LUMPAMAR-35631 format. One record per atom (N, C-alpha, C, O): x, y, z. Coordinates in steps of 0.2 Angstrom, whole numbers, plus 5000, padded with zeros to 4 digits. Each point is the difference from the previous one (the first is absolute). Example, Ala and Ser with C-alpha at 12.3 -4.5 7.8 and 13.67 -1.06 7.14 Angstrom:
506649725039499650065000500450065000500549995003499350064993500450065001499650055003500350065001
! end
This chain:
494950915079499449944999500549955003499649975003501050004997500049955002499850015010499850055003500349904997499349995008500949985004500649994998499050025009500550035004499949945002500449965001499250025000499749915005499849974993499449994998501149994999499849974996499649905000500149964995499550045011499849955001499450025000499649954998500150125003499250004999499950054991499750054999500649934998499950004995499749924996500149945003499550084990499949934998500349994999500450054998499749844999500149984994499950014993499549984997501150065000499550044991500149904996499649964998501450055003500249934993500049945008499950015006500349954990500349955005500149924994499749984995501149985009500049954995499949945008499950015006500149944991500149965005500449944994500049994994500249995009500449924998500149984993499949954997500350144999500350004995500449944996500549995002499349994993500849974996499950014992499450005000500650004998500450004992500849944997500650015000498949924997500549974998500350034992499850054999500549944997500349984992500449965004500450005005499249944990500249945000500449975008499649995005501050004995500249945003500450095004500549995002499450064999500150075001499550045005499550034997500749965014499650024998500050085001500450015004499550054994500050074998500150045008500450035003498749934998499950015005500049965006500349955000499250075007500249935005499649995008500349985006498950044992500050025006499950065005500249995005499650074990500050045003499650055001499850044996500249985012499250015003500350104998500550014998498950055004500350064998499550055006500249975006499550084996499750025001500050054999500450035004499150024992500150084998499350035002499549984999500850085006499550035006499750064992500350014995499150015006499750084997500550035003500249985005500250094990500350065004500849995001500550045003499649904996500649964999500450034994499650024995501149995005500349994994500649945005500349995006499649964987500449955000500449984998500049994994500449985010500849964993500349955002500149975005499950004989500149934998500650004995500050014994500749965012500549994997500149975000499649965001501450014996500449954998500649984997500150034994500349935008500450024995499749984992499549974998501150074999499949954992499949925001500249975005499250004988499549945001499949995004500249955003499550105001499649985009499349994999499750005006499950014988499549985000499450074998499449994998501050075005499350054999499750024992499450004997501150005001499450004992499249965001499550015002500949934997499549934998499550015005499549974998500450075011500149995004499150074998499449995000501150074997499450044997499749964997499849955003500150064991499749944994499549944999499749984996500350025014499649945000499650035005499549985001500850065001499350055005499850064994499650045003500449974993499750054993499649964995499550024996500849895005499649964994500250024995499650024995501549995004500049964993500449935001500349964996499550035011500049935001499549985005499850035005500249894991499349985006500549945010500349954999499650075005500449985003500149914998499649984996501049975007499649964997499849975006499649964999500650055009499349995006500250075004500550045000498849955002499850065006499750044997499849984994500050105009499750035002500050075001500150035005499850004988500350075002499250024998499649994995500150055013499550045004500250104999500550045001498749964995500050094999499450015001499549984997500650085011499249975004499949945001499449995000500849945002499949975003499749944996499949945002500050094990499849984993500749964998500650025002499349914995500749964994500150024995499749974996500650075002500250044992500349974998500350024995499949895009500449994994500049914994499749955000500850114996499549974993499850044996499950004994499850065011499650074995500650034996500550025002498949984989500750054994500350085004499849995006500450044994500550055001499550074999500050065003499549914992499550054999499350005005499750055001500049905001500049985008499950045004499550035001501349965004500150025003500350064998500350045002499749954994500250134999498950035001499850055002499949914997499450015001499950025010499950055004500449884995499950015009500450045005500149995006500150084989500550045003500449975001500250015006500149954991501150025003500149984993499949964996500550095005500550024992500949985001500249975005500050054992500849985001500650024992499749994994501050055007500450014997500349914997499849945001500750104995500649974999500650005001500450055000499949905000500850005001500350064993500250055001499849944993499750004996499750074998499450005001500850054998499550065001499849984992500349974996498550055002500149954994499350075000499449995002500950074995499650074998500150004993500549994997498850025001500250034994500250044995499650054998501249945000500450095000499950034997500350055001499149934992499950064996499450014999499750034996500149935009499250095002500250035005500649995003498550054998500450065005499949955007499749955001500750105003499850005009499549985003500049965005499350084991499549975003499349994993499550035000500949914994499749965000500449965003499649955002501050035000500049955003499550015009499449985000500850025002499349995004499250015000499650005005500250014990499550024997499849904999499549975003501050004994500149915001499849985004499649954999500850095009499449965003499249995004499749955003500350134996499150004999499549974997499449995002500750004992499949954997499549945003499549994999500949975008499849925003499250035003499549965001500550105000499550025003499550034999499650025004500349994987499350004996499549994999499750015005499949964988499550005004499949974989499649964998501150084999499750004992500349924997500549965002498950044991500049944998500250044992499950064999500349904995500250004996499350024997499949974995499550065007499650024995499850055005499550024998500650035010500150044999500750044996499950054997500649915004500650054999499950034990500350054998499149894997500250024995499550085000500050064998499549885007499450084998499750025000499450024997501350005011500150075003499350015006499950055004499849874997499350055005500350015009500450015004499049984995500250075010500749975005500550025003499349934997500349945001501150014999500550005004499450014991500750004999500050125002500450035003499249994994500250065004500250005005500550045001499449945002499750005008500749985004500250045004500149904994500449955000500650034997500350015005500150044988500250044999500250065003500450034997499250005008500050075001500349975008500550025003499049925001500649975006500649994997500450035004499849944993500849984997500550085004500350035004499349994988500250085002500250045007500450045002499149945000500350065006500449945008500350025005499349924993500349965004500949985002500349995005499850024985500850024999500550055002500650005001498950074999500150075002500350005007500650005002498649995002500249995008500649974999500550045001499649884999500649985004500650024995500549985002499550064993500950005000500150095003500550044999498949975004499950065004500349985010500450015004499349994995500149945008501049975001500349995005499850014987500749955004500550054994500649984998499150105001500450065000500249974991500250054996499749875000500250024994499650074993500250004995499250045008499650014998500050054991499650014996501450025007500350034996500149954993499950024994500349945008500149934992499549974997500149954996499450075005499549964999499849974990499749954998500650115000500449994992500549994997500049994994500549995010500950014999499749914998499449985001501049994996500149934997500349965007500650005002499049974999500249955008500849995000500450005005499949994986500749945003500250094999500050015006500150024992500450085001499950015008500350065002499649915002499950035007500749965005500049944999500350095004500650005005499849915003499449994999500949965005500049934999499450015006499549984998500650045009499849985004499450055001499649995005500150094989499350025000499649934993499450014998500849945001499849964995499649935005499549975000501250035005499849945008499150045000499549965000500650115000499550015002499350014995499449985001500950054994499349974997499849945000499549994998500849955005500149934998499450005003499549974998500650065010499650005005499550025000499549965001500350114997499450044999499549944993499550024998500649955002499349964994500249955002499849964996500650015009499549955005499750025006499949965005500150134994499350015008499550034997499550035002500849954992499250024993499649955000499449994998500949965006499749945002499449995006499749955001500350105002499950025007500149955001499749974995500650005008500249985006500150015008500250045004499649894997500350025009500549995001500350045004500149884994500450005001500749994991500049984994500550065012500750014991500649935002500449985005499650004988500449955004500750024991499949994994500850035012500550044995500549954999500349975005499950024988500349944998501050045002500050054997500449945005500650065001500150064997500450014995499050075010499950024998500550054999499950054997500749925005500750075000500749974994500550034999499449924999500349964992500450065003499950045004500449954992500450084997500250054999500350024995499450025012499950055000500750015005500349965003499750134996500650025004499450015007499449995002501650035000499450025009499850035001499749995005500250084990499650035001499449995001499649995005500349994986499249984998499749915004499549975000501050005004499749945005499850105006499650015004500750004996499850045007499150034999499549985003500550074990499350025000499549924997499450014998501049935001499549965000499749955006499549964998500850055011500050005003499350045002499449995001501050065000499250065003499449994996499450015002501049974990499250024997499849945002499550004998500749935005499649945001499950025008499749955002500450095002499950025003499450025003499649985005500250104990499550024999499449944996500049985006499749984991499749974997499849985006499650055002500549915002499949965006499750075007499550005003500950034996499650095004499250014997499550005003500649994991499350004996499449954999499750014996500349915009499849954999500249944996499949944999500350094999500349894995500549985006500450035004499449904996500749965003500449984993499950014994500649975010500849994995500449944998500350005005499849974993500449945000500650024995500050014995500449985007500950004995500549965003500149995006500049994986500649964999500550044999500050054996500749945010500850034997500649975001499949935000500350075001500949974997500350055007500349985004499650104996500250055004499949975005499449984999500750015006500150035006499750025005499649975003500850094997499650045000499750034998499950055003499949944992499350044996499549975004499650055002500149905000499549945003500050055007499650045001501149935006500250055005499650045003499750015005500450034989500050115001498850004997499650045003500349924994499449994997499649955001499449994998500949965008499249995001500049935007500549975002499050035000499550015006500549915003500349985005499550004991500149925002500349944991499950034995500249955005500449964995500349925000500449985005499549984991500049944998500449984997500150014994500549925010500650014995499949954999499549985003500849984991500249964996500949954997500650024998499149935003500749984998499749944998499749955002500650064991500349914996498949955000499949945001499650154998499449974998499649985008499649965000500750065006499849995006500250055004500550034999498849995007499950045002500549975008500049945002500350134999500749985004499650045005500049985006499650094994500050025006499350085001500150025005499750004993499450045005499850075002499450015001501050044999499850015009500250084996500050014994500250055011499950034999500950064997500549985001499550074998500849994996500850025006500650014999499049995007500550035003500249925005500450005003499049924995500049925000500449984995500549975000499450054995500249984992500950015002500449955001499750114999500650005004500450015002500550034998499349925010500149955004500049934999500449975003499250004992500049965001500749974994500350024995499649915010500949955000500249984988500450004996498849985006499649934993500350044994500349994995499550075009499950084992500650034997500150044996500649925010500750085002500249934996500650015000499449934998500449944999499750004994500349964996499050074999499649984994500450054997500249994994500050065009500250064996500950005003500450054999499749925002500850045002500449945000500650014999499249945001500549915004500249995004500450035003499349885000500550005005500650025005500250005005499950024989501050005001499950085003499850025006500450014991499750085003499750015006500350025004498949954996499949995004500250005010499850045004500749904994500449975005500450045001500250005006500150024990500750055002499650075001500450055001499149974999500050065002499750005007499950045003
! end
């Protein structure tokens, strides 16, 4: 799915001059970003760089103090997370947020409800709308589990799955929102090397299936081997944006990760 010539792909998500201040703290300062359709786009930076805060602004958890977040050219800054999800942008969180005592299938079904028309009246009296929505939810949820290879665990409690599979269930629930663009907040956190490798392959499969993916990660190797374009933040500011090879070679990125002394000695 990743375009050979990225510049030919339409812009899907864009940040323009985004700032976020908490009192006197400048958490994000004048960050620009351009994500194109078909990207696997990475956002990296040392601890405290502002990655998750920036993610939260993009997905409506925080409104920016200044600047714009454009989805298909529409400014979505200040919209709620639910309103943004309805515009086909979904996310996962750094800490897994599954309903662990519910089944895998039930967890995915929850994500489908945003695209249904059932209201309280329909649910109480089990109208045609309710029955049609229930059929849609059942079919859509199983279809997602089949596509990502988790159908055999559909009736298992989500909390009983291995950690890596729980991550997949959380991504599956996000896919139930029918997103065009999927934002993943440190999906490889806490994974062993085999789980991390499987996750990378899974993300690339999703991209091949047509999803534009945005990933925050601490794991530099994971990002370099997964993403076609990368934004680097440090102390809330953008220090570089480019292809993986350009990021590796950039002096400011090297200093941010390894320090001036080590770079000078190297």
